[in-house]
C-alpha positions in Angstrom: 248.3 -15.4 93.2 245.5 -13.0 93.1 244.9 -10.8 96.0 241.4 -10.3 97.0 240.5 -7.4 99.1 237.4 -8.1 101.0 235.6 -5.2 102.2 233.4 -5.7 105.0 230.6 -3.3 105.5 229.0 -3.2 108.8 225.6 -2.0 108.6 224.0 -0.6 111.7 220.3 -0.1 111.5 218.8 1.9 114.2 215.1 1.5 114.9 213.3 4.1 116.8 209.9 3.3 118.2 207.7 6.3 119.0 204.9 5.5 121.4 201.7 7.4 121.2 199.2 7.6 124.0 195.5 8.3 124.0 194.5 10.3 127.1 190.9 10.0 128.3 189.4 13.1 129.9 187.8 12.4 133.3 185.5 14.6 135.2 187.0 15.1 138.6 184.5 17.6 139.9 181.6 19.1 138.2 179.0 21.8 139.2 175.4 21.3 138.3 172.4 23.5 138.2 171.4 22.7 141.8 173.4 22.0 145.0 172.9 21.9 148.7 175.1 23.2 151.4 175.8 21.1 154.5 173.2 23.1 156.4 170.6 22.3 153.7 170.6 25.6 151.8 169.6 25.1 148.1 171.9 26.9 145.7 170.7 27.2 142.1 173.0 28.1 139.3 176.2 26.8 137.8 179.5 26.6 139.5 181.5 26.5 136.4 181.2 26.3 132.7 183.5 24.2 130.6 186.0 26.2 128.7 188.1 23.8 126.7 191.3 25.1 125.2 193.6 23.1 123.0 197.0 24.4 122.2 200.1 23.1 120.6 203.1 22.6 122.8 206.6 21.4 122.0 205.6 17.9 123.2 202.3 17.8 121.3 198.8 19.2 122.0 197.5 20.1 125.4 193.8 20.4 126.2 192.6 21.9 129.4 190.4 24.4 131.0 187.4 25.3 133.2 185.7 28.6 133.6 184.4 29.8 137.0 181.7 32.5 137.2 182.3 35.3 139.6 178.9 35.3 141.2 176.9 32.7 143.0 173.3 33.5 143.9 171.9 32.3 147.2 168.3 32.4 148.1 167.2 35.4 150.1 165.9 34.7 153.6 162.8 36.9 154.2 162.4 36.4 157.9 162.1 39.1 160.6 162.5 37.4 164.0 161.4 39.7 166.8 163.7 40.0 169.8 161.2 40.6 172.6 158.2 38.9 174.3 156.1 40.1 177.2 153.6 37.3 178.0 151.5 39.3 180.5 148.1 38.8 179.0 147.6 42.3 177.6 147.4 41.0 174.0 150.6 42.8 172.9 153.7 40.6 172.4 152.3 37.8 174.4 153.7 35.3 172.0 157.0 35.3 170.1 156.4 36.4 166.6 158.4 35.5 163.5 157.4 37.6 160.5 157.6 35.7 157.2 157.3 32.3 158.8 154.6 31.3 156.3 157.4 30.9 153.7 158.8 28.1 155.7 155.9 25.9 156.9 158.3 23.0 157.6 160.6 24.3 160.3 161.9 23.8 163.8 162.4 26.4 166.6 164.5 25.6 169.6 164.8 28.0 172.6 167.8 27.8 175.0 168.5 29.5 178.3 171.8 31.3 179.1 173.3 28.0 180.2 172.7 26.5 176.8 170.0 24.2 178.1 167.1 23.6 175.8 163.9 25.0 177.4 161.4 24.8 174.5 161.1 23.2 171.1 158.4 23.6 168.5 158.0 21.9 165.1 156.3 23.8 162.2 156.2 27.1 164.1 153.4 29.2 162.6 152.7 32.2 165.0 149.1 30.8 165.6 149.0 27.2 166.7 152.6 26.5 167.4 154.0 29.5 169.3 156.4 30.2 172.2 154.6 32.0 175.0 157.6 32.2 177.4 157.0 28.8 178.9 159.2 25.7 179.0 158.3 22.6 177.1 156.5 21.3 180.2 154.4 24.5 180.4 156.2 26.1 183.4 156.6 29.9 183.2 160.2 30.8 182.5 161.8 33.7 184.4 162.5 37.0 182.7 165.9 37.1 180.9 167.7 36.6 177.6 167.0 33.4 175.7 168.6 32.2 172.6 167.0 30.5 169.6 167.8 28.4 166.6 165.4 28.4 163.7 165.9 25.7 161.0 164.0 25.1 157.8 164.9 23.3 154.5 166.6 25.4 151.9 168.1 28.0 154.3 170.9 28.2 156.7 169.9 28.0 160.4 168.9 31.4 161.8 170.3 32.1 165.3 169.8 34.9 167.7 168.4 36.1 171.0 165.0 37.0 172.4 164.3 39.0 175.6 161.6 37.6 177.8 160.1 40.2 180.1 157.4 39.3 182.6 
């Protein structure tokens, strides 16, 4: 009788699947040429320039980057707001004067007393037709004392300070 030797080969085939991914770049935040602050100040310039860097890493290629400039330019406010008014009819400091107001024809001025109560408000203050003469909004003469103001205009931060009214 013949002896047959059967050899069994077990073949193990290993299949490895490598998955590749395509990553889309998304702009999460971007600076433009113009921006406005919450108070309305217009800021012109760029907040960042793209600086894309692609480098090889052990796991593949990595692309990233953003460049931030070190200087941001804000518009200069050219106002000189006087801190005194003496409405006594002598023609000197009888009205509250704001130097440079012509640069901001659309504006609002609000005057408060020391108890934070609004006593006067003017729209489009111009040192000629719309002026504070030391009177309340109803026209009553206000007593001597320190008053506080808020000046607002588009494109600049609110200007705040005090003014001394002397009768």
